[in-house]
DSSP file (Angstrom, degrees, kcal/mol; ACC not computed):
  #  RESIDUE AA STRUCTURE BP1 BP2  ACC     N-H-->O    O-->H-N    N-H-->O    O-->H-N    TCO  KAPPA ALPHA  PHI   PSI    X-CA   Y-CA   Z-CA
    1    1 A M              0   0    0      0, 0.0     2,-0.1     0, 0.0     5,-0.0   0.000 360.0 360.0 360.0 134.7    0.0    0.0    0.0
    2    2 A T    >   -     0   0    0      1,-0.1     3,-1.4     4,-0.0     0, 0.0  -0.437 360.0-110.9 -83.0 164.0    1.3    3.4   -0.9
    3    3 A D  T 3  S+     0   0    0      1,-0.3    79,-0.1    -2,-0.1    -1,-0.1   0.737 114.8  55.9 -66.2 -22.2    1.3    6.3    1.6
    4    4 A T  T 3  S+     0   0    0     77,-0.1     2,-0.6    78,-0.1    -1,-0.3   0.308  86.7  89.8 -98.0  11.2   -1.4    8.2   -0.3
    5    5 A V    <   -     0   0    0     -3,-1.4     2,-0.3    80,-0.1    77,-0.1  -0.936  67.2-150.0-107.8 120.2   -4.0    5.4   -0.4
    6    6 A L        -     0   0    0     -2,-0.6    -2,-0.1    76,-0.2    -4,-0.0  -0.675  12.8-126.0 -90.4 141.0   -6.3    5.4    2.6
    7    7 A T     >  -     0   0    0     -2,-0.3     4,-2.5     1,-0.1     5,-0.2  -0.252  30.0-102.2 -75.3 169.7   -7.8    2.2    4.0
    8    8 A T  H  > S+     0   0    0      1,-0.2     4,-2.1     2,-0.2     5,-0.1   0.904 124.3  49.3 -59.1 -42.8  -11.6    1.8    4.5
    9    9 A Q  H  > S+     0   0    0      2,-0.2     4,-2.2     1,-0.2    -1,-0.2   0.877 110.2  50.6 -67.1 -37.4  -11.2    2.4    8.2
   10   10 A E  H  > S+     0   0    0      2,-0.2     4,-2.2     1,-0.2    -2,-0.2   0.905 110.1  49.6 -67.1 -41.4   -9.2    5.6    7.6
   11   11 A R  H  X S+     0   0    0     -4,-2.5     4,-2.6     2,-0.2    -2,-0.2   0.908 111.0  49.9 -63.1 -41.1  -11.7    6.9    5.2
   12   12 A A  H  X S+     0   0    0     -4,-2.1     4,-2.5     1,-0.2    -2,-0.2   0.899 109.7  51.3 -64.4 -40.2  -14.5    6.2    7.6
   13   13 A L  H  X S+     0   0    0     -4,-2.2     4,-2.6     2,-0.2    -2,-0.2   0.907 111.4  47.7 -62.2 -42.4  -12.6    8.0   10.4
   14   14 A I  H  X S+     0   0    0     -4,-2.2     4,-1.9     2,-0.2    -2,-0.2   0.931 112.0  48.7 -65.9 -46.5  -12.1   11.1    8.2
   15   15 A R  H  < S+     0   0    0     -4,-2.6     4,-0.5     1,-0.2    -2,-0.2   0.927 115.9  44.2 -59.8 -44.1  -15.8   11.2    7.1
   16   16 A N  H >< S+     0   0    0     -4,-2.5     3,-0.6     1,-0.2    -2,-0.2   0.900 114.5  49.2 -67.0 -41.3  -16.9   10.9   10.8
   17   17 A G  H 3< S+     0   0    0     -4,-2.6    -1,-0.2     1,-0.2    -2,-0.2   0.767 119.0  36.2 -70.9 -26.5  -14.3   13.4   12.0
   18   18 A F  T 3< S+     0   0    0     -4,-1.9    -1,-0.2    -5,-0.2    -2,-0.2   0.215  84.9 120.8-116.7  15.3  -15.1   16.1    9.5
   19   19 A M  S <  S-     0   0    0     -3,-0.6     2,-0.3    -4,-0.5    79,-0.1  -0.462  74.4 -96.4 -75.0 154.2  -18.9   15.8    9.0
   20   20 A V        -     0   0    0     77,-0.4     2,-0.4     5,-0.1     5,-0.2  -0.549  46.1-176.3 -72.6 128.6  -21.0   18.8    9.8
   21   21 A R  B >   -A   24   0A   0      3,-2.1     3,-2.3    -2,-0.3    -1,-0.0  -0.995  65.5  -6.5-129.7 133.7  -22.4   18.7   13.3
   22   22 A F  T 3  S-     0   0    0     -2,-0.4    -1,-0.1     1,-0.3     3,-0.1   0.872 128.1 -59.4  51.5  41.0  -24.8   21.2   14.9
   23   23 A A  T 3  S+     0   0    0      1,-0.2     2,-0.5    -3,-0.1    -1,-0.3   0.640 111.9 122.9  63.5  17.7  -24.4   23.4   11.8
   24   24 A Q  B <   -A   21   0A   0     -3,-2.3    -3,-2.1    -5,-0.1    -1,-0.2  -0.947  52.1-151.8-111.3 123.9  -20.6   23.6   12.4
   25   25 A A        -     0   0    0     -2,-0.5    -5,-0.1    -5,-0.2    -6,-0.1  -0.837  20.6-131.9 -94.2 112.7  -18.3   22.5    9.7
   26   26 A P        -     0   0    0      0, 0.0     2,-0.3     0, 0.0    -6,-0.0  -0.348  19.5-134.0 -65.0 143.3  -15.0   21.3   11.2
   27   27 A R    >>  -     0   0    0      1,-0.1     3,-1.3     4,-0.0     4,-0.6  -0.676  14.4-122.0 -98.0 151.6  -11.8   22.7    9.6
   28   28 A L  G >4 S+     0   0    0     -2,-0.3     3,-1.3     1,-0.3    47,-0.3   0.855 111.1  63.9 -58.6 -35.3   -8.8   20.6    8.7
   29   29 A A  G 34 S+     0   0    0      1,-0.3    -1,-0.3    45,-0.1    45,-0.0   0.754  92.3  64.2 -63.5 -23.1   -6.7   22.8   10.9
   30   30 A M  G <4 S-     0   0    0     -3,-1.3    -1,-0.3     1,-0.1    -2,-0.2   0.794  92.4-166.8 -70.3 -26.7   -8.6   21.5   13.9
   31   31 A G    <<  -     0   0    0     -3,-1.3     2,-0.5    -4,-0.6    43,-0.2  -0.167  30.9 -52.5  72.5-168.1   -7.3   18.0   13.3
   32   32 A I  E     -B   73   0B   0     41,-2.5    41,-2.9    -4,-0.0     2,-0.1  -0.927  57.1-116.1-110.6 129.7   -8.6   14.8   14.8
   33   33 A L  E     -B   72   0B   0     -2,-0.5     2,-0.4    39,-0.2    39,-0.2  -0.410  29.4-167.6 -69.0 138.1   -8.9   14.6   18.6
   34   34 A V  E     -B   71   0B   0     37,-2.4    37,-2.5    -2,-0.1    -1,-0.0  -0.994  15.4-130.2-127.6 131.9   -6.7   12.0   20.3
   35   35 A K  E     -D   47   0C   0     12,-0.5    12,-3.0    -2,-0.4     2,-0.3  -0.265  13.7-137.2 -74.9 164.5   -7.2   11.0   23.9
   36   36 A R  E     -D   46   0C   0     10,-0.3     2,-0.3    33,-0.2     7,-0.1  -0.867  31.5 -95.9-114.4 155.0   -4.5   10.8   26.6
   37   37 A W        -     0   0    0      8,-2.6     7,-3.2     5,-0.5     8,-0.1  -0.556  32.9-163.1 -66.4 132.6   -4.0    8.1   29.1
   38   38 A A        +     0   0    0     -2,-0.3     2,-0.3     5,-0.2    -1,-0.1   0.777  65.3   9.3 -90.8 -30.4   -5.7    9.2   32.3
   39   39 A T  S    S+     0   0    0      4,-0.0     3,-0.4     3,-0.0    -1,-0.1  -0.848  93.3  44.8-140.8 174.9   -4.0    6.8   34.7
   40   40 A G  S >  S-     0   0    0     -2,-0.3     3,-1.7     1,-0.2    -3,-0.0  -0.236 103.5 -39.5  84.6-171.3   -1.3    4.2   35.0
   41   41 A P  T 3  S+     0   0    0      0, 0.0    -1,-0.2     0, 0.0    -4,-0.0   0.710 136.9  51.6 -67.1 -20.0    2.3    4.2   33.8
   42   42 A N  T >  S+     0   0    0     -3,-0.4     3,-2.7     3,-0.1    -5,-0.5   0.236  77.4 153.7 -98.6  13.3    1.4    6.0   30.6
   43   43 A K  T <  S+     0   0    0     -3,-1.7    -5,-0.2     1,-0.3    -3,-0.1  -0.138  70.6  11.1 -50.1 129.0   -0.6    8.8   32.3
   44   44 A G  T 3  S+     0   0    0     -7,-3.2    -1,-0.3     1,-0.3    -6,-0.1   0.234 100.7 118.2  87.7 -13.8   -0.6   11.9   30.1
   45   45 A K  S <  S-     0   0    0     -3,-2.7    -8,-2.6     1,-0.1    -1,-0.3  -0.468  76.8 -83.3 -83.3 158.8    0.9   10.2   27.0
   46   46 A P  E     -D   36   0C   0      0, 0.0   -10,-0.3     0, 0.0    -1,-0.1  -0.263  34.0-165.3 -60.7 145.8   -1.1    9.9   23.8
   47   47 A K  E     +D   35   0C   0    -12,-3.0   -12,-0.5    -3,-0.1     2,-0.1  -0.553  17.9 176.0-129.6  65.6   -3.6    7.2   23.4
   48   48 A P        -     0   0    0      0, 0.0   -14,-0.1     0, 0.0   -15,-0.0  -0.436  30.2-116.4 -73.9 147.3   -4.4    7.0   19.7
   49   49 A G     >  -     0   0    0     -2,-0.1     4,-2.8     1,-0.1     5,-0.2  -0.201  36.4 -95.1 -70.3 172.5   -6.7    4.4   18.4
   50   50 A A  H  > S+     0   0    0      1,-0.2     4,-2.2     2,-0.2     5,-0.1   0.869 124.0  49.9 -60.6 -39.7   -5.4    1.7   16.0
   51   51 A V  H  > S+     0   0    0      2,-0.2     4,-1.9     1,-0.2    -1,-0.2   0.939 113.9  44.2 -67.6 -46.5   -6.6    3.6   12.9
   52   52 A I  H  > S+     0   0    0      1,-0.2     4,-2.4     2,-0.2    -2,-0.2   0.904 112.0  53.8 -64.4 -40.4   -5.0    6.9   14.0
   53   53 A Q  H  X S+     0   0    0     -4,-2.8     4,-2.7     1,-0.2    -1,-0.2   0.902 107.2  51.6 -61.4 -40.5   -1.8    5.1   15.0
   54   54 A G  H  X S+     0   0    0     -4,-2.2     4,-1.6     1,-0.2    -1,-0.2   0.892 110.6  47.9 -61.8 -39.8   -1.6    3.5   11.6
   55   55 A M  H  <>S+     0   0    0     -4,-1.9     5,-2.6     2,-0.2     6,-1.2   0.860 111.8  50.3 -70.3 -35.0   -1.9    6.9   10.0
   56   56 A L  H ><5S+     0   0    0     -4,-2.4     3,-1.2     4,-0.2    -2,-0.2   0.924 109.6  51.1 -64.8 -44.4    0.8    8.3   12.4
   57   57 A D  H 3<5S+     0   0    0     -4,-2.7    -2,-0.2     1,-0.3    -1,-0.2   0.836 110.4  48.9 -62.8 -33.9    3.1    5.5   11.5
   58   58 A R  T 3<5S-     0   0    0     -4,-1.6    -1,-0.3    -5,-0.2    -2,-0.2   0.467 116.4-113.5 -86.5  -1.9    2.7    6.1    7.8
   59   59 A G  T < 5S+     0   0    0     -3,-1.2    20,-0.5    -4,-0.3    19,-0.3   0.683  84.4 119.0  80.8  17.4    3.3    9.8    8.2
   60   60 A L  S   <S+     0   0    0     -5,-2.6    16,-2.2    18,-0.2     2,-0.3   0.781  78.4  28.2 -83.7 -28.5   -0.2   10.9    7.2
   61   61 A L  E     -C   75   0B   0     -6,-1.2     2,-0.3    14,-0.3    14,-0.2  -0.886  64.9-159.4-127.2 158.3   -0.8   12.6   10.6
   62   62 A E  E     -C   74   0B   0     12,-2.2    12,-2.7    -2,-0.3     2,-0.4  -0.996  22.3-122.9-135.9 143.4    1.3   14.2   13.2
   63   63 A L  E     -C   73   0B   0     -2,-0.3     2,-0.5    10,-0.2    10,-0.2  -0.688  22.0-165.2 -86.0 134.5    0.5   14.7   16.9
   64   64 A Q  E     -C   72   0B   0      8,-2.5     8,-1.5    -2,-0.4     2,-0.7  -0.982   4.6-157.1-122.4 121.8    0.6   18.3   18.1
   65   65 A D        +     0   0    0     -2,-0.5     6,-0.1     6,-0.2    -2,-0.0  -0.860  19.2 170.9-103.4 111.0    0.6   18.8   21.9
   66   66 A D        -     0   0    0     -2,-0.7    -1,-0.1     4,-0.4     3,-0.1   0.278  61.0-102.9-100.0  10.4   -0.7   22.2   22.9
   67   67 A G  S    S+     0   0    0      1,-0.3     4,-0.1     2,-0.0    -2,-0.1   0.389  82.4 125.8  87.6  -3.9   -0.8   21.2   26.6
   68   68 A G  S    S-     0   0    0      2,-0.3    -1,-0.3     1,-0.1    -2,-0.0  -0.134  79.2 -96.2 -79.2 179.9   -4.5   20.8   26.7
   69   69 A H  S    S+     0   0    0     -3,-0.1     2,-0.3     2,-0.0   -33,-0.2   0.883 109.2  49.9 -64.4 -39.2   -6.5   17.7   27.8
   70   70 A W  S    S-     0   0    0    -35,-0.1    -4,-0.4   -24,-0.0    -2,-0.3  -0.747  75.2-142.8-101.8 148.0   -6.8   16.5   24.2
   71   71 A L  E     -B   34   0B   0    -37,-2.5   -37,-2.4    -2,-0.3     2,-0.5  -0.677  15.8-137.3 -95.9 161.3   -4.1   16.1   21.6
   72   72 A R  E     -BC  33  64B   0     -8,-1.5    -8,-2.5    -2,-0.3     2,-0.7  -0.988   3.8-152.6-124.0 128.5   -4.8   16.9   18.0
   73   73 A A  E     -BC  32  63B   0    -41,-2.9   -41,-2.5    -2,-0.5     2,-0.3  -0.887  22.7-169.4 -96.6 118.3   -3.6   14.8   15.1
   74   74 A R  E     - C   0  62B   0    -12,-2.7   -12,-2.2    -2,-0.7     2,-0.1  -0.820  25.5-100.5-113.2 150.7   -3.2   17.0   12.1
   75   75 A F  E     - C   0  61B   0    -47,-0.3   -14,-0.3    -2,-0.3     2,-0.1  -0.423  30.7-147.1 -69.9 136.5   -2.6   16.1    8.5
   76   76 A T     >  -     0   0    0    -16,-2.2     4,-2.6    -2,-0.1     5,-0.2  -0.305  39.3 -91.3 -85.1 179.5    1.0   16.3    7.1
   77   77 A E  H  > S+     0   0    0      2,-0.2     4,-2.0     1,-0.2     5,-0.1   0.901 132.5  49.8 -61.2 -39.4    1.6   17.2    3.5
   78   78 A T  H  > S+     0   0    0    -19,-0.3     4,-2.1     2,-0.2    -1,-0.2   0.904 110.7  50.3 -64.3 -40.8    1.6   13.4    2.6
   79   79 A G  H  > S+     0   0    0    -20,-0.5     4,-2.4   -19,-0.2    -2,-0.2   0.886 108.7  51.0 -64.5 -40.1   -1.7   13.1    4.5
   80   80 A L  H  X S+     0   0    0     -4,-2.6     4,-2.4     2,-0.2    -1,-0.2   0.880 108.7  52.2 -64.8 -37.4   -3.2   16.1    2.6
   81   81 A A  H  X S+     0   0    0     -4,-2.0     4,-2.1     2,-0.2    -2,-0.2   0.907 110.4  48.4 -63.8 -40.8   -2.2   14.4   -0.6
   82   82 A A  H  X S+     0   0    0     -4,-2.1     4,-2.3     2,-0.2   -76,-0.2   0.890 111.1  50.7 -64.7 -39.5   -3.9   11.2    0.5
   83   83 A L  H  X S+     0   0    0     -4,-2.4     4,-2.2     2,-0.2    -2,-0.2   0.887 109.4  50.1 -66.3 -39.6   -7.0   13.3    1.4
   84   84 A R  H  X S+     0   0    0     -4,-2.4     4,-0.8     2,-0.2    -1,-0.2   0.891 110.0  51.3 -64.7 -38.9   -7.0   14.9   -2.0
   85   85 A Q  H >< S+     0   0    0     -4,-2.1     3,-0.7     1,-0.2     4,-0.4   0.916 110.7  48.5 -63.7 -42.5   -6.8   11.5   -3.6
   86   86 A M  H >< S+     0   0    0     -4,-2.3     3,-1.5     1,-0.2     6,-0.3   0.891 105.7  58.7 -61.7 -40.3   -9.7   10.3   -1.5
   87   87 A A  H 3< S+     0   0    0     -4,-2.2    -1,-0.2     1,-0.3    -2,-0.2   0.668  87.4  75.1 -68.5 -17.0  -11.7   13.4   -2.5
   88   88 A K  T << S+     0   0    0     -4,-0.8     2,-0.8    -3,-0.7    -1,-0.3   0.774  86.0  70.9 -65.6 -24.2  -11.5   12.6   -6.2
   89   89 A D  S X> S-     0   0    0     -3,-1.5     4,-1.5    -4,-0.4     3,-1.3  -0.847  73.5-158.7 -94.3 110.5  -14.1    9.9   -5.6
   90   90 A Q  T 34 S+     0   0    0     -2,-0.8    -1,-0.1     1,-0.3    -2,-0.1   0.713  91.2  61.3 -64.7 -19.2  -17.4   11.7   -5.0
   91   91 A R  T 34 S+     0   0    0      1,-0.2    -1,-0.3     2,-0.1    -4,-0.1   0.801 103.1  50.6 -74.8 -27.2  -18.7    8.6   -3.2
   92   92 A A  T <4 S+     0   0    0     -3,-1.3    -2,-0.2    -6,-0.3    -1,-0.2   0.897 130.8  14.6 -76.3 -41.6  -15.9    8.9   -0.6
   93   93 A L  S  < S-     0   0    0     -4,-1.5    -1,-0.3    -7,-0.3    -2,-0.1  -0.737  83.4-150.7-133.5  84.3  -16.6   12.6    0.2
   94   94 A P    >>  -     0   0    0      0, 0.0     4,-2.5     0, 0.0     3,-1.2  -0.342  14.1-134.6 -58.7 128.8  -20.0   13.5   -1.3
   95   95 A P  H 3> S+     0   0    0      0, 0.0     4,-0.8     0, 0.0     7,-0.1   0.814 101.7  60.6 -56.6 -33.4  -19.9   17.2   -2.2
   96   96 A G  H 34 S+     0   0    0      1,-0.2     3,-0.1     2,-0.2    -3,-0.0   0.836 117.8  28.7 -64.0 -31.5  -23.3   17.9   -0.5
   97   97 A E  H <4 S+     0   0    0     -3,-1.2   -77,-0.4     1,-0.1    -1,-0.2   0.725 131.2  34.0 -99.5 -26.9  -22.0   16.7    2.8
   98   98 A Y  H  X S+     0   0    0     -4,-2.5     4,-2.4     1,-0.1     3,-0.4  -0.008  70.7 124.3-123.6  29.0  -18.3   17.6    2.7
   99   99 A Q  H  X S+     0   0    0     -4,-0.8     4,-2.6     1,-0.2     5,-0.2   0.886  75.8  57.0 -56.4 -40.0  -18.3   20.8    0.5
  100  100 A H  H  > S+     0   0    0      1,-0.2     4,-1.7     2,-0.2    -1,-0.2   0.880 109.0  45.5 -60.1 -38.8  -16.4   22.6    3.3
  101  101 A L  H  > S+     0   0    0     -3,-0.4     4,-1.9     2,-0.2    -1,-0.2   0.901 111.3  51.6 -71.8 -42.1  -13.7   20.0    3.2
  102  102 A L  H  <>S+     0   0    0     -4,-2.4     5,-3.0     1,-0.2     6,-1.0   0.890 109.4  51.2 -61.7 -39.7  -13.4   20.0   -0.5
  103  103 A E  H ><5S+     0   0    0     -4,-2.6     3,-1.2     4,-0.2    -1,-0.2   0.913 108.3  51.2 -64.2 -42.4  -13.1   23.8   -0.5
  104  104 A E  H 3<5S+     0   0    0     -4,-1.7    -1,-0.2     1,-0.3    -2,-0.2   0.852 109.6  50.6 -63.2 -33.5  -10.3   23.6    2.1
  105  105 A L  T 3<5S-     0   0    0     -4,-1.9    -1,-0.3    -5,-0.1    -2,-0.2   0.527 116.6-116.8 -80.7  -5.5   -8.5   21.1   -0.1
  106  106 A G  T < 5S+     0   0    0     -3,-1.2    -3,-0.2    -4,-0.4    -2,-0.1   0.736  89.2 105.8  78.1  22.8   -8.9   23.4   -3.1
  107  107 A L      < +     0   0    0     -5,-3.0     2,-0.3    -6,-0.2    -4,-0.2   0.550  65.0  60.3-111.2 -11.3  -11.0   20.9   -5.0
  108  108 A G  S    S-     0   0    0     -6,-1.0    -2,-0.1    -9,-0.1     3,-0.0  -0.815  75.7-118.4-120.6 158.5  -14.5   22.3   -4.7
  109  109 A Q        -     0   0    0     -2,-0.3    -6,-0.1     1,-0.1     3,-0.1  -0.715  47.4 -93.3 -87.4 143.2  -16.3   25.5   -5.7
  110  110 A P        -     0   0    0      0, 0.0    -1,-0.1     0, 0.0     2,-0.1  -0.293  49.2-103.9 -55.3 138.6  -17.7   27.6   -2.9
  111  111 A A        -     0   0    0      1,-0.1     2,-0.7    -3,-0.0     3,-0.1  -0.390  25.7-147.0 -66.6 140.1  -21.4   26.7   -2.3
  112  112 A D    >   +     0   0    0      1,-0.1     3,-1.4    -2,-0.1     4,-0.2  -0.853  18.8 177.7-111.7  94.0  -23.9   29.2   -3.7
  113  113 A N  T 3  S+     0   0    0     -2,-0.7     3,-0.3     1,-0.3     4,-0.2   0.700  80.9  54.9 -70.3 -19.5  -26.8   29.2   -1.3
  114  114 A D  T 3> S+     0   0    0      1,-0.2     4,-1.8     2,-0.1    -1,-0.3   0.266  74.0 109.6 -96.5  11.4  -28.6   31.9   -3.2
  115  115 A N  T <4>S+     0   0    0     -3,-1.4     5,-3.2     1,-0.2    -1,-0.2   0.892  79.7  45.4 -55.8 -45.9  -28.4   29.9   -6.5
  116  116 A A  T >45S+     0   0    0     -3,-0.3     3,-0.9     1,-0.2    -1,-0.2   0.862 112.8  51.2 -68.4 -35.2  -32.2   29.2   -6.6
  117  117 A L  T 345S+     0   0    0      1,-0.2    -1,-0.2    -4,-0.2    -2,-0.2   0.790 109.7  49.9 -72.3 -27.1  -33.1   32.8   -5.7
  118  118 A Q  T 3<5S-     0   0    0     -4,-1.8    -1,-0.2    -3,-0.2    -2,-0.2   0.285 121.2-102.0 -95.9   9.4  -30.9   34.2   -8.5
  119  119 A G  T < 5 +     0   0    0     -3,-0.9    -3,-0.2    -4,-0.2    -2,-0.1   0.825  61.1 173.8  76.5  30.5  -32.2   32.0  -11.2
  120  120 A G      < -     0   0    0     -5,-3.2    -1,-0.1    -6,-0.2    -5,-0.0  -0.116  44.0-111.0 -67.0 170.2  -29.3   29.7  -11.2
  121  121 A S  S    S+     0   0    0      2,-0.0    -1,-0.1     3,-0.0     3,-0.1   0.570  86.9  97.7 -81.7  -9.2  -29.2   26.5  -13.3
  122  122 A G  S    S-     0   0    0      1,-0.1    -3,-0.0    -7,-0.1     2,-0.0  -0.235  87.4 -81.9 -76.2 168.5  -29.4   24.2  -10.2
  123  123 A P        -     0   0    0      0, 0.0    -1,-0.1     0, 0.0    -7,-0.1  -0.311  50.5-105.2 -67.9 154.1  -32.6   22.6   -8.9
  124  124 A G    >   -     0   0    0      1,-0.1     3,-1.3    -3,-0.1    -9,-0.0  -0.078  41.1 -89.6 -69.7 177.6  -34.9   24.7   -6.7
  125  125 A P  T 3  S+     0   0    0      0, 0.0    -1,-0.1     0, 0.0    -9,-0.0   0.707 125.9  46.3 -67.9 -19.9  -35.1   24.1   -3.0
  126  126 A L  T 3         0   0    0      1,-0.2    -2,-0.0     0, 0.0     0, 0.0   0.391 360.0 360.0-102.4   3.8  -38.0   21.5   -3.3
  127  127 A A    <         0   0    0     -3,-1.3    -1,-0.2     0, 0.0    -3,-0.0   0.495 360.0 360.0 -74.4 360.0  -36.4   19.5   -6.1
């Protein structure tokens, strides 16, 4: 497997991590939250899940510790290339749900919410 090919589990993690929730579109710069060990000999150290650990090992993500309770795993340049490759398949990142992510990657056109009101060529709001 090359570094720029994401596994099924990695794609699912990305879709889940960057889906719109409560009308808030998460930004790539926010990264993916990673827990810390709360007790035991590893207390305070990163506790990434298996999927995140695999992406860290392959150089797709890097952990950034800002001293807070949560760590953030952010995409490296290789990770962004893998994400762009994933975004080429509209089934992997449907534009209707992940337009914000496509725009950040430089692959999508900004959404035009006033398209129907301005006589745009797209379907109306009830179509």
